[in-house]
C-alpha positions in Angstrom: 87.5 102.5 113.4 84.7 104.1 111.6 82.0 101.9 109.9 82.7 103.6 106.6 86.0 102.1 106.6 84.7 98.7 107.1 82.1 99.2 104.6 84.7 100.1 102.0 86.8 97.1 102.7 83.7 94.9 102.3 83.0 96.5 98.9 86.6 96.3 97.9 86.4 92.5 98.7 83.4 91.8 96.9 84.3 93.8 93.9 87.7 91.9 93.5 88.2 89.4 91.0 88.4 86.7 93.7 84.6 86.5 94.6 82.4 85.1 92.0 79.9 82.6 93.1 77.3 83.1 95.6 78.9 80.6 97.9 82.0 82.8 97.8 80.1 86.1 98.5 78.4 84.2 101.7 81.9 83.3 102.8 83.5 86.6 102.3 80.7 88.2 104.5 80.6 85.6 107.2 84.5 86.1 107.3 83.9 90.2 107.6 81.6 89.4 110.3 84.1 87.4 112.3 86.8 90.0 111.7 84.7 92.8 112.9 83.8 90.8 116.0 87.1 89.7 116.5 88.4 93.4 116.7 85.7 94.2 119.2 83.9 96.5 117.0 80.4 94.6 116.8 78.8 97.8 117.6 79.6 99.0 114.2 77.9 96.0 112.6 74.5 97.8 112.5 75.9 101.0 111.1 77.9 99.4 108.2 74.5 98.7 106.0 73.8 102.4 105.9 77.3 103.0 104.9 77.3 100.4 102.1 74.1 102.4 101.2 76.1 105.6 101.0 78.9 104.0 99.0 76.6 102.8 96.3 75.1 106.3 96.1 78.3 107.7 95.6 79.4 105.3 93.0 76.2 105.7 91.3 76.4 109.5 91.3 79.9 109.3 90.2 79.1 107.1 87.4 76.1 109.1 86.1 76.3 111.3 83.0 74.1 114.2 82.6 73.4 115.3 78.9 
């Protein structure tokens, strides 16, 4: 597994219409953490925040319009 795959999955889960309140966001992140640990990929947890930053940068660049 790659950290970027987990980061993409987390972004998709948070951007879906199912997660709306802060409580639901926290629950989703907690569940995400549990799943990563259960799969034995705890070492990737420290890399996922950087991948989330890259995804945000990519999305910003993709949505940016130059005039």
